[in-house]
C-alpha positions, 0 to 999 in steps of 0.5 A: 591196725586197719586190717586187724580192725576189719578182721576182728569186727567182721569175724569176731565182732557182734552183728550189727545188722538186722539181716541173718548172714548166710554162707557163701555158695559152694562155687565161691567157697572153692574160689576162695580156697583156690585163691588162698592156696595160690597165695600161700604157694607163691609166698613160699616160692618167694619167701626169700628174695635171694635164696627162695625157691623161685629166684633159685630156679630162675637164676640160670635164666636171669643170673644171680645178683649180689645182695645189696646189703648183708643177711643181717640187715634183711633179718633186722628189717624182717624183725622190725616189720614183724614187730610193727605188725604184731603191735598193730594187731594188738592195738586193733584187738585191744580196741575192736576185738576185746570189747574192753574199749568203747571204740565208738566213744573213742571215735567221738573223742578224737572227732578231729583226727577222725576228720583229718584221717577221712580227709587223707590228712589234707595231703590232697588239699595241699596238693590241689591248692599248692601245685594243681591250682597254680598249675591250672592258672599258669596254663590259663595264662599261657593259653589265653594271654600268651598264646593268643596275644603273643604267639598268635599276634607274632604269627598273624602279624608275619602272615599279614606282612607277607600277604602285603608283600604278595599284594605288591608282587601281584601287580607285576604278576599279570599273567600275560606272556607279552608282559614277561617278554618285555620284562626279560628284554628290558633285563637283558638290555639292562645287564648288556648296558651295564657290561658295555659301560663297565668294560 
């Protein structure tokens, strides 16, 4: 319906602008013709995902794949999607192309549906309120409460504890060789005394 509406209003509707339209420059027209031809050619190449020209050409390189469903299913899906497209084009023609229905009055009659459509049927609002806001709140709690008080508190406390032990060990570490030699001598005397008493 949306694309057909754009087509009917742009190419078959009455002008709604005071400015006079002008033709596109030849370079732009040529670019559009090239793009249209490439799109049509690409569509013909991949007309069938299994038996089209491009899949058949690339089969020696990529190998063949088995169809996940029968050809009747593909045909049924193609017919259903084509029928939906034709119905959408028909609705767009009836509302926007034929002039039998005043689409501006129709739009004002269904203002609520228009608002809901413009707001994306409130999907973004539900997503923002139901997922994004709680995720932000949880992240803020983890960042500003749990991280600062629990994790930082634990690691800072561990650092302070190690600093306290290091401060006590610093009293023993004087940096004087005589003190270290005396400590080694006392240690050797202590070990020898222990061994003498033991044996």
